[in-house]
N, CA and C of each residue as an Amber inpcrd file, in Angstrom:
protein
   495
 159.4050000-100.9510000 182.6020000 159.9420000-101.7430000 181.2300000
 158.6760000-101.7540000 180.4440000 158.9990000-101.7900000 179.1900000
 157.8690000-102.2540000 178.4770000 158.6190000-102.4740000 177.0920000
 157.5750000-103.3320000 176.4770000 157.5270000-104.3600000 175.5300000
 157.6580000-103.6790000 173.7870000 158.2500000-103.5200000 172.6630000
 157.4830000-103.3760000 171.7020000 157.2440000-104.4720000 170.7060000
 156.3700000-104.6120000 170.3180000 156.1210000-105.8220000 169.1750000
 155.9200000-105.0550000 168.0550000 156.0790000-105.5360000 166.8690000
 156.0290000-104.9250000 165.6260000 155.3970000-106.3050000 165.0280000
 154.4110000-105.9470000 164.4340000 153.8190000-106.9120000 163.4000000
 153.5310000-106.1990000 162.3910000 154.8910000-107.1080000 161.4910000
 155.1770000-106.6910000 159.7790000 153.9570000-107.5560000 159.2150000
 153.9520000-107.1660000 158.0240000 152.6710000-107.5540000 157.0790000
 153.6720000-108.7740000 156.7950000 152.6730000-110.2810000 156.5220000
 153.4930000-111.4360000 156.5340000 153.8940000-111.2260000 154.8470000
 153.2330000-110.6920000 154.2330000 153.4060000-110.7160000 152.5870000
 154.8160000-109.7620000 152.1320000 154.6640000-108.8220000 153.0420000
 155.9980000-107.9660000 152.9650000 157.2900000-108.5960000 153.1720000
 157.2500000-109.7620000 154.4930000 158.3490000-110.6420000 154.9400000
 158.3230000-111.5690000 154.4160000 157.6300000-111.9380000 153.2990000
 157.8980000-113.1940000 152.4440000 158.1040000-112.6570000 151.1130000
 158.1830000-111.5280000 150.8600000 158.5140000-111.2190000 149.5520000
 160.2240000-110.6250000 149.9540000 160.3410000-110.1540000 151.0690000
 161.7640000-109.7720000 151.3890000 162.2090000-110.9760000 151.5240000
 161.9340000-112.2070000 151.5630000 162.7770000-113.4300000 151.9310000
 163.3210000-113.8040000 151.0380000 161.8870000-114.0900000 150.1560000
 162.2570000-114.7830000 148.6500000 162.3470000-113.9580000 147.4700000
 162.6790000-112.4340000 147.6620000 163.2510000-111.8810000 146.8660000
 161.8960000-111.0270000 145.6110000 160.6460000-111.5040000 146.2500000
 159.5800000-111.1380000 145.3780000 159.5960000-112.3260000 144.4900000
 159.8570000-113.4740000 144.4440000 159.6160000-114.1300000 143.2800000
 159.3520000-115.3200000 143.1780000 158.9830000-115.7400000 145.0530000
 158.6530000-116.8700000 145.6550000 157.1700000-117.3140000 145.1350000
 155.9350000-116.4410000 144.8900000 154.6380000-116.8400000 144.3480000
 155.2010000-117.0060000 142.8740000 155.6700000-115.5580000 141.7970000
 155.5080000-116.2460000 140.7460000 156.4570000-117.5550000 140.2650000
 157.3130000-117.9370000 141.5180000 158.0470000-119.4020000 140.7720000
 157.3590000-120.2430000 140.8840000 156.1240000-120.0710000 142.1570000
 155.4200000-121.5400000 142.4070000 154.3310000-121.8220000 141.1020000
 153.9190000-120.4980000 140.7440000 152.7990000-120.3900000 139.6000000
 153.3590000-120.8930000 138.0460000 154.7930000-120.3960000 137.6940000
 155.4500000-121.0770000 137.0700000 155.5610000-122.3970000 137.0370000
 156.1380000-122.8600000 138.1920000 156.3370000-124.4190000 137.7750000
 155.1330000-125.1480000 137.9930000 153.8740000-124.3590000 138.0590000
 152.6160000-125.2010000 138.0470000 151.7990000-125.2150000 136.7380000
 152.2130000-124.2250000 136.2400000 152.2380000-123.9360000 134.6440000
 152.0190000-124.5240000 133.1230000 152.1650000-126.0870000 133.8960000
 152.4540000-126.8830000 132.6130000 151.1080000-127.1880000 132.0570000
 150.1700000-126.4170000 132.3130000 149.0700000-126.8600000 131.6530000
 148.2370000-128.0660000 131.9020000 147.6190000-128.3780000 133.0280000
 146.8160000-129.4800000 133.5580000 145.3740000-128.9920000 132.5110000
 144.9580000-130.3120000 131.8020000 143.6060000-129.9850000 131.2230000
 142.4380000-130.0320000 132.2130000 141.5310000-128.8610000 132.5230000
 140.5400000-128.3420000 133.0690000 139.2970000-129.6160000 132.6530000
 139.3200000-129.9160000 131.6030000 138.3090000-130.7650000 130.7400000
 137.0180000-129.5960000 129.9820000 137.5430000-128.8280000 130.1000000
 136.9520000-127.5680000 129.4210000 137.6680000-126.6590000 128.5000000
 138.9370000-127.5700000 127.9830000 139.7810000-126.9700000 126.6900000
 140.6490000-125.7430000 127.5190000 140.3900000-125.5310000 128.3260000
 141.0460000-124.4920000 129.4030000 142.5770000-125.2610000 130.2220000
 143.3270000-124.2270000 130.4190000 144.4560000-125.2140000 131.4810000
 143.7150000-124.5490000 132.8620000 144.1800000-125.6180000 133.9970000
 143.9100000-125.6510000 134.9510000 145.3600000-124.9840000 135.8160000
 145.7020000-124.1990000 136.8270000 147.0650000-124.0340000 137.2410000
 146.5150000-124.2700000 139.0100000 147.4140000-125.0390000 139.4710000
 147.5920000-125.3410000 140.8930000 148.4780000-125.1710000 141.8140000
 148.4440000-124.5790000 142.6990000 149.3700000-123.6340000 143.1190000
 149.3100000-123.8850000 144.5920000 150.4990000-124.9560000 145.9110000
 150.4360000-124.4590000 147.4740000 150.4970000-123.0560000 148.0210000
 149.6200000-122.7400000 148.9480000 149.6050000-121.6660000 149.6940000
 149.9030000-122.1330000 150.7640000 150.5250000-120.8210000 151.6610000
 151.0850000-120.8140000 153.1980000 149.7210000-120.6860000 154.0610000
 148.6890000-120.4040000 153.3230000 147.2770000-120.2240000 154.0000000
 146.8780000-121.4610000 154.9990000 146.5390000-120.9810000 156.1950000
 145.7910000-122.6400000 156.9490000 144.3840000-122.1380000 157.6850000
 143.6430000-121.0780000 157.8570000 143.1570000-120.5620000 158.6410000
 141.9300000-120.3960000 157.7640000 140.7820000-121.2550000 157.8540000
 139.8700000-121.0630000 156.5970000 138.9320000-120.1990000 156.5120000
 138.6620000-119.6350000 157.7750000 137.8520000-118.4550000 158.4240000
 138.2670000-117.1830000 157.6520000 139.7670000-117.2200000 157.6500000
 140.3980000-115.6710000 157.6590000 140.6830000-115.9930000 156.0950000
 140.7590000-117.0520000 155.3080000 140.4590000-116.8600000 153.8510000
 139.1890000-116.4860000 153.4240000 138.3900000-117.0030000 153.9470000
 137.1890000-116.4140000 153.8600000 136.6680000-114.9420000 153.6270000
 137.2520000-114.5070000 154.8870000 137.2350000-112.9690000 154.9310000
 138.5150000-112.1660000 153.9020000 139.6760000-112.6830000 153.9220000
 140.2460000-112.1940000 152.7930000 139.6250000-112.5200000 151.4430000
 139.0060000-113.1690000 150.9560000 138.8860000-113.3410000 149.5070000
 137.2820000-112.4030000 149.4030000 136.6070000-112.0110000 150.5500000
 135.6190000-111.2620000 150.8080000 136.4510000-109.7810000 150.3470000
 137.8300000-109.1950000 150.7500000 138.5920000-108.3250000 151.1180000
 138.6260000-107.8020000 149.5100000 138.9070000-108.8900000 148.7490000
 139.4190000-108.5450000 147.4230000 138.1410000-108.7080000 146.3840000
 137.1450000-109.1130000 146.9000000 135.7300000-108.4860000 145.8780000
 135.3180000-109.8550000 145.3750000 135.7790000-111.0910000 146.0050000
 135.3810000-112.4980000 145.2660000 133.8350000-112.6350000 145.6770000
 133.0140000-113.1720000 144.7640000 131.7490000-113.3040000 144.9000000
 131.7110000-114.7180000 145.2110000 130.3020000-115.2300000 145.1680000
 129.6830000-116.6790000 145.4690000 130.8730000-117.3450000 146.0050000
 131.3630000-116.6480000 147.4960000 132.5920000-117.2940000 148.4290000
 131.9900000-118.3270000 149.0140000 132.2660000-119.5300000 149.0010000
 131.6460000-120.9790000 150.0980000 132.6960000-121.4480000 150.8250000
 132.8800000-121.2580000 152.0510000 134.0020000-121.7020000 152.5130000
 133.4500000-122.8000000 153.4140000 133.8800000-124.1400000 152.9340000
 134.0910000-125.3760000 153.9940000 134.8440000-125.9520000 154.6720000
 134.3940000-127.0540000 155.3450000 135.7160000-127.8490000 156.1220000
 137.2520000-127.9800000 155.1340000 137.0940000-128.8990000 154.1340000
 138.2470000-128.6570000 153.4430000 138.0440000-128.4290000 152.0000000
 137.2030000-127.5290000 151.7300000 137.3130000-126.8190000 150.6410000
 136.5920000-125.4280000 150.7720000 137.0270000-124.4040000 149.8770000
 136.8340000-122.8750000 149.4770000 136.6370000-122.6630000 148.2860000
 135.6010000-122.5270000 147.7580000 135.3800000-121.5550000 146.4950000
 134.9550000-120.3650000 145.9270000 135.3700000-119.7330000 145.1510000
 135.1650000-118.1750000 144.9680000 135.0810000-117.9370000 143.5570000
 134.3810000-116.7780000 142.7770000 134.8490000-116.2810000 141.7300000
 135.0670000-114.7910000 141.7510000 136.6940000-114.5650000 141.1180000
 137.3380000-113.2570000 141.3450000 137.0490000-112.8400000 139.9820000
 136.6060000-111.8740000 139.5810000 136.5380000-111.5180000 138.2010000
 135.9600000-112.6120000 137.3900000 136.6120000-113.2500000 136.4460000
 136.3990000-114.0840000 135.6390000 137.2300000-115.2470000 135.7840000
 137.8310000-115.0800000 137.1570000 138.8610000-116.5670000 137.5540000
 137.9380000-117.2300000 138.5370000 137.2690000-118.5570000 138.3370000
 137.3450000-119.2760000 139.1960000 138.3300000-120.3510000 140.1420000
 138.0390000-119.8620000 141.3370000 139.3100000-120.3300000 142.5190000
 138.4210000-121.3000000 143.1070000 138.9870000-122.7390000 143.1990000
 138.7440000-123.6350000 144.4360000 139.8870000-124.0040000 144.9970000
 140.0670000-124.1290000 146.2440000 140.8080000-124.3390000 147.3530000
 140.6020000-125.5630000 148.0540000 141.8070000-126.4920000 148.0370000
 141.2880000-127.7630000 148.9160000 142.3530000-127.5810000 150.1260000
 142.1980000-128.3770000 151.0500000 142.7100000-128.6710000 152.0070000
 143.7320000-130.0710000 151.9310000 145.0550000-129.8050000 152.1930000
 146.0070000-131.0220000 151.7810000 145.8840000-131.8590000 153.1840000
 146.6240000-132.9650000 153.1530000 146.8020000-133.8090000 154.4890000
 147.8330000-132.8380000 155.2370000 148.1870000-132.1910000 155.0120000
 149.3730000-131.4500000 156.0810000 148.8100000-130.1700000 156.5320000
 147.4030000-129.9040000 155.8170000 147.1520000-128.5450000 156.3740000
 147.2090000-127.3490000 155.6400000 147.6150000-127.2510000 154.2060000
 147.5840000-126.1210000 153.5470000 147.1370000-125.9930000 152.7250000
 146.2990000-125.0500000 152.1780000 145.3870000-124.8660000 151.1160000
 145.8640000-124.8780000 149.7220000 145.7690000-125.7930000 148.8460000
 146.0620000-125.4480000 147.3810000 145.0900000-125.2430000 146.6540000
 145.6160000-124.1100000 145.5340000 144.5770000-123.3320000 145.1390000
 144.4940000-124.0410000 143.8250000 143.4940000-123.9650000 143.0620000
 143.0570000-124.1680000 141.6950000 142.5540000-123.3130000 141.2280000
 142.9460000-122.7920000 140.1890000 142.4990000-121.3500000 139.2510000
 142.6000000-122.0390000 137.8880000 141.1080000-121.3500000 137.2800000
 140.6760000-121.5220000 135.7000000 139.8710000-120.7630000 135.7420000
 139.5450000-120.4400000 134.2260000 138.4370000-119.3690000 133.9810000
 137.3960000-119.9390000 133.7530000 136.6590000-119.1100000 134.1470000
 134.9470000-118.9390000 133.7760000 134.3820000-119.3690000 132.4640000
 134.8610000-118.9430000 131.4990000 134.9580000-119.0060000 129.9590000
 135.3930000-119.7980000 129.4480000 136.6370000-120.6660000 129.9100000
 137.1120000-121.8000000 129.4660000 138.5780000-121.0350000 128.5860000
 138.7570000-120.0340000 128.8500000 140.0340000-119.7570000 128.3660000
 140.9480000-120.1840000 129.3340000 142.4970000-120.2120000 128.5450000
 143.5160000-120.6220000 129.7970000 143.9750000-119.6560000 130.8010000
 144.2160000-119.7530000 131.3450000 144.4730000-119.0440000 132.6720000
 146.4020000-118.6420000 132.4940000 146.6110000-117.5720000 132.4100000
 147.9690000-117.3760000 132.1200000 148.7110000-116.7650000 133.7860000
 150.1050000-116.8920000 133.4760000 150.7580000-116.7020000 134.9670000
 150.4220000-115.6170000 135.5940000 150.3130000-114.5500000 134.8160000
 150.7870000-113.1730000 135.4390000 148.9860000-113.0450000 135.8010000
 147.6890000-113.8890000 135.6360000 146.5010000-113.7900000 136.1880000
 146.3940000-114.3160000 137.2700000 146.9600000-115.5590000 137.5670000
 147.1640000-116.6290000 138.7800000 148.0970000-115.9230000 139.7240000
 149.0600000-115.4850000 139.2800000 150.2750000-114.7080000 140.1600000
 149.2100000-113.4360000 140.9080000 148.8280000-112.8490000 140.2020000
 148.3140000-111.3650000 140.6990000 147.2250000-111.8400000 141.2700000
 146.3170000-112.8520000 141.1700000 144.9010000-113.0970000 142.0790000
 145.9030000-113.5790000 143.3190000 146.9360000-114.5090000 143.1400000
 147.3600000-115.4630000 144.3580000 148.0480000-114.2810000 145.1110000
 148.7720000-113.3650000 144.6580000 149.0320000-112.2790000 145.6050000
 148.2280000-111.5170000 146.2540000 146.9640000-110.7630000 145.5860000
 146.0070000-110.4190000 146.2310000 145.6400000-111.1210000 147.8310000
 145.3490000-112.4660000 146.9270000 144.5560000-113.1080000 147.9940000
 145.8100000-113.2740000 149.1170000 146.5170000-113.4990000 149.0310000
 147.9370000-113.6370000 150.1840000 148.2600000-112.4080000 150.9680000
 147.8590000-111.3940000 150.2140000 148.1400000-110.0760000 150.7390000
 146.7860000-109.4830000 151.4490000 145.6230000-109.7430000 151.3970000
 144.7340000-109.7050000 151.8150000 144.5820000-110.7560000 153.0560000
 144.7910000-111.6810000 152.9970000 145.4360000-112.9260000 153.8230000
 146.3140000-112.8920000 155.2460000 147.2450000-112.1490000 154.5270000
 148.0830000-111.4650000 155.5270000 147.8080000-110.8250000 156.4670000
 146.8570000-109.6050000 155.7770000 146.4830000-108.7450000 156.6980000
 145.4190000-109.1280000 157.7620000 144.5180000-110.2340000 157.1980000
 143.8870000-110.5910000 158.2450000 144.4270000-111.6340000 159.7610000
 145.3500000-112.1200000 159.0810000 146.5700000-112.4540000 159.9830000
 146.9750000-111.8020000 161.1930000 147.2320000-110.5840000 160.6440000
 147.9430000-109.2350000 161.2440000 146.6420000-108.7590000 162.2820000
 145.6560000-108.6840000 161.9240000 144.6120000-108.2950000 162.5470000
 144.2730000-108.9320000 163.8490000 143.8240000-110.4380000 163.3410000
 144.0040000-111.4320000 164.4260000 145.2600000-111.1200000 165.2710000
 146.3520000-111.5740000 164.9030000 147.3550000-111.3370000 165.7550000
 147.3070000-110.4310000 166.9520000 147.0470000-109.1670000 166.8080000
 146.7600000-107.7030000 167.2660000 145.3520000-107.8530000 167.9810000
 144.7140000-108.2470000 168.0270000 143.6330000-108.7170000 168.2600000
 143.7610000-109.5270000 169.7000000 144.7220000-110.4890000 169.3410000
 144.8590000-111.4100000 170.3490000 145.6050000-110.9690000 171.4550000
 146.5300000-110.2010000 171.2440000 147.4540000-109.3220000 171.9520000
 147.0650000-108.8160000 172.9500000 145.8360000-107.8280000 171.9670000
 144.8710000-106.3310000 172.9550000 144.3370000-107.2530000 174.1660000
 143.4980000-108.4200000 173.9740000 142.6960000-109.1420000 174.7140000
 143.2560000-109.7370000 175.8810000 144.9450000-110.2720000 175.5380000
 145.4390000-111.1070000 176.5170000 146.4610000-110.3840000 177.2130000
 146.6560000-109.1910000 176.5950000 147.8320000-108.4420000 177.2020000
 147.5200000-108.0460000 178.7900000 146.3620000-107.5390000 179.6570000
 146.2200000-107.3250000 180.7210000 146.4720000-108.4110000 181.8910000
 145.7140000-109.9810000 181.3320000 145.8350000-111.1280000 182.0590000
 147.4460000-111.7110000 182.0010000 148.0780000-111.0640000 181.3140000
 149.5870000-111.3640000 181.1720000 150.3780000-110.4370000 181.9670000
 149.6790000-109.3720000 182.2610000 150.3730000-108.5560000 183.3390000
 151.0180000-107.1010000 182.2800000 150.5510000-107.1400000 181.0770000
 150.9410000-105.8780000 180.2670000 149.7720000-104.9910000 180.4340000
 150.2950000-103.7290000 179.8060000 149.0130000-102.7200000 179.7520000
 149.4060000-102.1100000 178.2660000 148.7820000-102.0110000 177.2580000
 149.0350000-101.3080000 176.3160000 149.0630000-100.2130000 176.0450000
 149.9880000 -99.4600000 176.0250000 150.4840000 -97.9720000 175.9980000
 150.1270000 -97.3150000 174.8870000 150.4280000 -97.8920000 173.5470000
 150.3350000 -97.1510000 172.4750000 150.2450000 -98.1400000 171.0310000
 149.4790000 -97.9650000 170.0510000 149.3200000 -98.7270000 168.7820000
 149.2150000 -97.6630000 167.7630000 150.2030000 -98.2110000 167.0610000
 150.2480000 -97.1910000 165.5910000 150.3280000 -98.2730000 164.5400000
 149.8490000 -97.6010000 163.3670000 150.0440000 -98.2270000 161.8590000
 150.7720000 -97.3890000 161.1060000 151.8110000 -97.6260000 160.5130000
 152.1650000 -96.8310000 159.3580000 152.0470000 -97.2500000 158.0410000
 152.4540000 -96.4030000 156.7890000 151.8300000 -96.4130000 155.7580000
 151.9320000 -97.9810000 154.8030000 152.9810000 -98.4840000 155.4040000
 153.2350000-100.0580000 154.7970000 152.3650000-101.2420000 155.7850000
 151.3460000-100.8490000 156.4590000 150.5810000-101.5510000 156.9280000
 151.5350000-102.2450000 158.3840000 152.7520000-101.9260000 158.8420000
 153.2770000-102.2540000 160.2050000 152.4230000-101.8290000 161.4470000
 151.8370000-102.6820000 162.2960000 151.5270000-102.0750000 163.6840000
 152.6270000-102.3470000 164.5660000 152.6380000-101.3010000 165.1980000
 153.7930000-101.2720000 166.6740000 152.7260000-100.9870000 167.7080000
 153.0340000-102.0350000 168.4370000 152.5170000-102.1210000 169.4640000
 153.1680000-101.9130000 170.8530000 153.1600000-100.9180000 171.6980000
 153.8060000-100.8380000 172.6430000 153.1490000-101.2660000 174.0880000
 153.9490000-101.7790000 175.1840000 153.2460000-102.6670000 176.2690000
 154.2940000-102.3630000 177.0320000 153.7280000-101.8610000 178.2840000
 154.4670000-101.8200000 179.4080000 154.0860000-103.0910000 180.4550000
 155.1980000-103.3340000 181.4130000 154.8230000-104.2690000 182.1970000
 154.1000000-103.4620000 183.4410000 153.0520000-104.0690000 183.9750000
 152.4360000-103.7170000 184.9410000 153.4480000-104.1080000 186.1570000
 153.3480000-103.0590000 187.3250000 153.5560000-103.1990000 188.6440000
 153.1820000-103.8470000 189.1500000 152.1020000-104.6480000 189.1190000
 151.3540000-105.6000000 190.0800000 151.2450000-106.8440000 189.4980000
 152.2280000-106.7300000 188.2780000 152.4250000-108.3910000 187.5120000
 153.1620000-109.5770000 188.2330000
């Protein structure tokens, strides 16, 4: 008996469920122009990200600099965008984006940045889940027979149930 587990990148799954408009709609809904105090608007959007360690790694993956990961706050500079993420009471990160030069942040720049972070975060989550499956397969009575990754980053793991389990 074997078990096949497909680990579909969360970004692709979410995009298909939301018709690819969820992130853009969230940014647009928040783009009403909060004053950042320096003449530019600040955009603020709630994200689905929860793990600060994976979030920090995802920011590194997209080339962010000056990344600081704390208990309730993550900050980084990506291109000319300042990103400040704070942890909400319900354990979800809220992203605040403004420009380093004080100019307004437009929807497309914010959507692009959050999309890049979300995709990198989804990849990190997928890698962590795959690593957990690999690490726990033996103790759960399974043997990892094969693992493949396709062009869309979907990981397929085939596990056999061991006879001695």
